[in-house]
C-alpha angles and dihedrals in degrees: 000000000000116000119238129190108263126246111262131214110238107221118208116255116251110246101182129038147088120310097263092049092048092050092047090049093053091045091049089050091056091048090050093049090055092047090046091055089052098047116119096012126118128225095269092050093047091051092049107124123226105234134319130306092022120091093199117133136151090257089050089051091052090049090045093052089047089057093041094050091046093047098048103035105029106024099037110022098034094032093227113167100235140149122227114259101220108013134062118201110244098004109046108009095155097044089123089067104022101050103048115145119195091216090057094052095103093051091044090051091049092048090053091053091046091049091053091053091047093048095049089049093047094058101029095105098035117102119241087243091059107124135212131180117244107241095224104034103031088227120144115241130187125227083242089060090049091055091048091047091050092049088053091047093054090046092054093047094045086070090051091048090051093055093043094051092047090053092050100050110346095257113149137172137039 
């Protein structure tokens, strides 16, 4: 039997609460949108690329956001000593998009879900004012900024996911 991305429960966005709860709610909404755009698709569909020469696909977006979550929350904010899962600096920087394999879609999907859990746990006790130094620019960044950046990242990629999903089966909307 061919694996298909499971149906997800869309949770309502929190509209009132403290800053941390609101940031988490918006981040979770972005995560849910990406998963919702993937639901019901098999590995081949998830790995379907947009248009040449782009290597963007829904599976690539899942892998990319796995790397992005891992990089910002676990590697930078929580200072965990981790390698990236799909990309290699200097030799395969776009492995998250370039190296998608339809047969690995289920494992990549599970890895994304696991990474979200690990990321949330890694920063759960850190204050929003916790700072880290950006590895390339040397600029200090707060965990608050990381949350906002990740919300922005999901917002940008939600538009890509909309177009990719529409191309695959015509599904649109949220």
